[in-house]
C-alpha positions as CSV (number, residue, x, y, z in Angstrom):
1,M,0.0,0.0,0.0
2,D,1.2,3.5,-0.8
3,F,1.0,5.5,2.4
4,N,3.0,8.4,0.8
5,G,0.2,9.1,-1.6
6,G,-2.4,9.0,1.1
7,I,-0.4,11.2,3.5
8,G,0.4,13.6,0.6
9,G,-3.3,13.7,-0.3
10,L,-4.3,14.5,3.3
11,A,-1.6,17.2,3.5
12,G,-2.6,18.6,0.1
13,G,-6.3,18.7,1.3
14,A,-5.3,20.5,4.5
15,A,-3.2,23.0,2.6
16,A,-6.1,23.6,0.2
17,R,-8.5,24.2,3.1
18,E,-6.0,26.6,4.7
19,A,-5.6,28.4,1.5
20,G,-9.3,28.6,1.1
21,I,-9.7,30.0,4.6
22,D,-7.0,32.5,3.9
23,V,-8.6,33.7,0.7
24,M,-12.0,34.0,2.5
25,S,-10.4,35.8,5.4
26,W,-8.8,38.2,3.0
27,Y,-12.0,38.7,1.1
28,F,-14.2,39.4,4.1
29,G,-11.4,41.6,5.5
30,I,-12.0,44.1,2.7
31,P,-14.2,47.0,3.8
32,V,-17.8,46.7,2.6
33,V,-17.9,49.3,-0.2
34,S,-14.6,48.1,-1.7
35,R,-15.8,44.5,-1.4
36,V,-19.1,45.2,-3.1
37,Y,-17.3,47.0,-6.0
38,L,-14.7,44.2,-6.4
39,T,-17.4,41.5,-6.3
40,S,-19.6,43.4,-8.8
41,A,-16.7,43.9,-11.2
42,F,-15.6,40.3,-11.0
43,L,-19.1,38.9,-11.5
44,T,-19.7,41.2,-14.4
45,T,-16.6,40.0,-16.1
46,A,-17.4,36.4,-15.3
47,A,-20.9,36.8,-16.8
48,C,-19.3,38.1,-20.0
49,A,-16.8,35.2,-20.0
50,V,-19.6,32.6,-20.0
51,D,-21.8,34.5,-22.4
52,I,-24.6,35.3,-19.9
53,V,-24.3,38.9,-20.9
54,T,-22.4,40.7,-23.7
55,P,-20.2,43.8,-23.3
56,F,-22.4,45.4,-25.9
57,S,-25.2,45.6,-23.3
58,L,-22.9,47.1,-20.7
59,Y,-21.1,50.0,-22.3
60,Y,-21.9,53.7,-21.8
61,N,-24.0,55.3,-24.6
62,W,-26.0,58.4,-24.1
63,D,-28.6,57.7,-26.7
64,L,-29.3,54.1,-25.5
65,I,-29.5,55.3,-21.8
66,F,-31.7,58.4,-22.1
67,Q,-33.6,57.6,-25.3
68,E,-34.0,53.8,-25.1
69,G,-34.3,53.7,-21.2
70,Q,-31.3,51.4,-20.7
71,F,-30.4,53.1,-17.4
72,W,-28.3,50.1,-16.1
73,R,-25.5,51.2,-18.4
74,L,-24.9,54.1,-16.0
75,I,-23.6,51.5,-13.5
76,T,-22.3,48.6,-15.7
77,S,-20.0,50.9,-17.6
78,Y,-18.0,51.2,-14.3
79,L,-18.0,47.4,-13.7
80,F,-16.6,45.9,-16.8
81,F,-12.8,45.9,-17.0
82,G,-12.3,43.6,-20.0
83,V,-12.0,39.9,-20.4
84,F,-10.1,37.7,-17.9
85,S,-6.4,38.6,-18.7
86,F,-3.3,40.0,-17.1
87,D,-4.7,43.5,-17.9
88,F,-7.9,42.6,-15.9
89,L,-5.8,41.4,-13.0
90,F,-3.8,44.6,-13.1
91,H,-6.9,46.7,-12.9
92,M,-8.4,44.6,-10.1
93,Y,-5.2,45.0,-8.1
94,F,-5.3,48.8,-8.3
95,L,-9.0,48.8,-7.7
96,V,-8.8,46.7,-4.6
97,R,-5.6,48.3,-3.2
98,Y,-6.5,52.0,-3.5
99,C,-10.2,51.7,-2.9
100,R,-9.4,49.7,0.3
101,L,-6.7,52.1,1.4
102,L,-9.1,55.1,1.1
103,E,-11.9,53.3,2.9
104,E,-9.6,52.1,5.7
105,G,-7.8,55.4,5.8
106,D,-9.4,58.8,5.3
107,F,-12.9,57.3,5.2
108,R,-12.6,55.0,8.1
109,G,-16.0,55.2,9.9
110,K,-17.3,57.5,7.2
111,T,-18.9,55.1,4.7
112,A,-21.4,57.7,3.6
113,N,-18.6,60.1,2.7
114,F,-16.8,57.4,0.7
115,V,-19.9,56.5,-1.2
116,Y,-20.5,60.2,-1.9
117,M,-17.0,60.5,-3.3
118,L,-17.7,57.5,-5.7
119,L,-21.1,59.0,-6.7
120,F,-19.4,62.4,-7.3
121,G,-16.9,60.7,-9.6
122,I,-19.5,58.6,-11.4
123,V,-21.7,61.7,-12.1
124,F,-19.0,63.9,-13.5
125,M,-17.2,61.1,-15.4
126,T,-20.5,60.2,-17.0
127,L,-21.0,63.8,-18.1
128,I,-17.5,64.1,-19.5
129,A,-17.9,60.7,-21.3
130,S,-20.8,62.1,-23.2
131,Y,-18.4,64.3,-25.1
132,T,-15.7,61.6,-25.7
133,N,-15.6,58.3,-27.4
134,I,-15.1,56.3,-24.1
135,H,-17.5,53.5,-23.3
136,F,-16.1,51.9,-20.1
137,L,-15.3,54.1,-17.2
138,G,-14.1,51.9,-14.4
139,Q,-10.5,52.7,-15.1
140,A,-11.2,56.4,-14.8
141,L,-12.8,55.8,-11.4
142,T,-9.8,53.8,-10.3
143,F,-7.5,56.6,-11.4
144,M,-9.6,59.1,-9.4
145,M,-9.1,57.0,-6.2
146,V,-5.4,56.7,-6.9
147,Y,-5.1,60.5,-7.3
148,V,-7.1,61.2,-4.1
149,W,-5.1,58.7,-2.1
150,G,-1.8,60.0,-3.4
151,R,-2.7,63.6,-2.5
152,R,-3.7,62.5,1.0
153,N,-0.4,60.6,1.5
154,E,2.2,63.0,0.2
155,E,5.0,61.6,2.3
156,V,4.7,58.0,1.3
157,K,7.6,56.9,-0.9
158,M,6.9,54.4,-3.8
159,S,9.0,52.6,-6.3
160,F,8.2,51.8,-10.0
161,L,9.5,48.3,-10.9
162,G,12.5,49.0,-8.7
163,F,13.9,51.5,-11.2
164,F,13.2,54.8,-9.5
165,S,11.5,56.1,-6.4
166,F,8.9,58.8,-6.1
167,H,6.3,60.2,-3.6
168,A,2.7,59.1,-3.7
169,P,1.2,62.2,-5.4
170,Y,3.1,61.3,-8.5
171,L,1.7,57.8,-8.8
172,P,-1.1,58.6,-11.2
173,W,1.3,60.5,-13.4
174,V,3.7,57.6,-13.4
175,M,0.9,55.2,-14.3
176,L,-0.2,57.6,-17.1
177,T,3.4,57.7,-18.5
178,F,3.5,53.9,-18.4
179,S,0.3,53.8,-20.4
180,V,1.8,56.2,-23.0
181,L,4.9,54.0,-23.3
182,L,2.6,51.0,-23.9
183,G,0.8,52.9,-26.7
184,N,-2.5,53.2,-24.9
185,S,-4.8,56.2,-25.0
186,V,-4.5,58.4,-21.9
187,T,-7.9,60.1,-22.2
188,I,-9.6,57.9,-19.7
189,D,-6.6,58.3,-17.3
190,L,-6.8,62.1,-17.6
191,I,-10.5,62.1,-16.9
192,G,-9.9,60.2,-13.7
193,I,-7.1,62.6,-12.6
194,L,-9.3,65.7,-13.5
195,V,-12.3,64.5,-11.5
196,G,-10.0,63.4,-8.7
197,H,-8.5,66.8,-8.5
198,C,-11.9,68.5,-8.4
199,Y,-13.0,66.2,-5.6
200,Y,-9.8,66.8,-3.6
201,Y,-10.2,70.5,-3.9
202,L,-13.8,70.6,-2.9
203,E,-13.3,68.1,0.0
204,Y,-10.0,69.2,1.5
205,V,-8.9,72.6,0.1
206,Y,-12.2,74.5,-0.1
207,P,-13.2,74.0,3.6
208,V,-9.9,75.5,4.7
209,L,-10.3,78.5,2.5
210,A,-13.9,79.0,3.6
211,D,-12.9,78.9,7.2
212,V,-10.0,81.3,6.8
213,R,-12.1,83.8,4.7
214,G,-15.2,83.4,6.9
215,W,-17.5,82.2,4.1
216,S,-20.9,81.1,5.3
217,L,-20.8,77.8,3.3
218,Q,-18.1,75.8,5.0
219,R,-18.5,72.4,3.3
220,I,-19.7,71.5,-0.1
221,M,-19.1,67.7,-0.1
222,E,-21.2,66.8,2.9
223,P,-23.4,63.7,2.1
224,P,-27.1,64.2,2.3
225,A,-29.0,62.8,5.4
226,I,-30.6,60.0,3.3
227,L,-27.1,58.7,2.3
228,H,-26.1,58.7,6.0
229,W,-29.3,56.8,6.8
230,L,-28.7,54.2,4.1
231,C,-25.1,53.7,5.3
232,G,-26.2,53.5,8.9
233,S,-24.4,56.6,10.1
234,Y,-27.3,59.0,10.4
235,Q,-27.3,61.1,13.6
236,P,-30.2,63.4,14.1
237,P,-29.2,67.0,15.0
238,P,-29.0,67.9,18.7
239,I,-32.3,69.2,20.2
240,N,-30.7,72.6,21.0
241,I,-29.9,73.1,17.3
242,I,-33.5,72.2,16.3
243,Q,-34.8,74.6,18.9
244,D,-32.5,77.4,17.5
245,Q,-33.8,76.7,14.0
246,Q,-37.4,76.9,15.1
247,Q,-36.7,80.1,17.0
248,Q,-35.1,81.6,13.9
249,H,-38.2,80.7,11.9
250,L,-40.5,82.3,14.5
251,D,-38.4,85.5,14.5
252,Q,-38.6,85.7,10.7
253,D,-42.4,85.4,10.9
């Protein structure tokens, strides 16, 4: 009897189970918004791979959305990253890494704010895409997250393939340069950088300027109450604030 094969099979099974546990632990360790986005992107690509859906029913097209009523394209155009390939894995890596870093960093405990950032990006990228020949926008949303993370971590040092080092704010520009060297179009990358810069200014720069100059509108990027409620972070205003608002209305009357 061959005991080696049996022992090897048992060891292999145990290793497989441990690997499965590690993968599941990693997966469920991803914050909820990043996990939902990763899962949606993976399932969308898998559905295309087995011909359940076709990419032609997913891409962004203004006429099909607003004239034919195919509103799902507003979402699916951010979920399809191409067929299973090295390029797909590359995009998934950057999506998971920087979406997760943001959600666990600046947006820790602020899920509504993180969702609001993504919605901001989706709205403005969709408007810009209407004037370009771009059909899938997930890469632009990833670039936006990379840009915001880089600007919020200016002291972090990074390395590109071990050749040269740079600080985190330059990461999207390094990635853009790499795309140029590969002969790819940089339009979608520039859209992500542009929208990311707009968000960074409105979220982190404008409030400081408003406070210094005494402007009445202190924050622009504050999520609405309904989004806080949906994300489980809604807190009703203190009673004294409500009473002050009621008193102001009575004085005006």
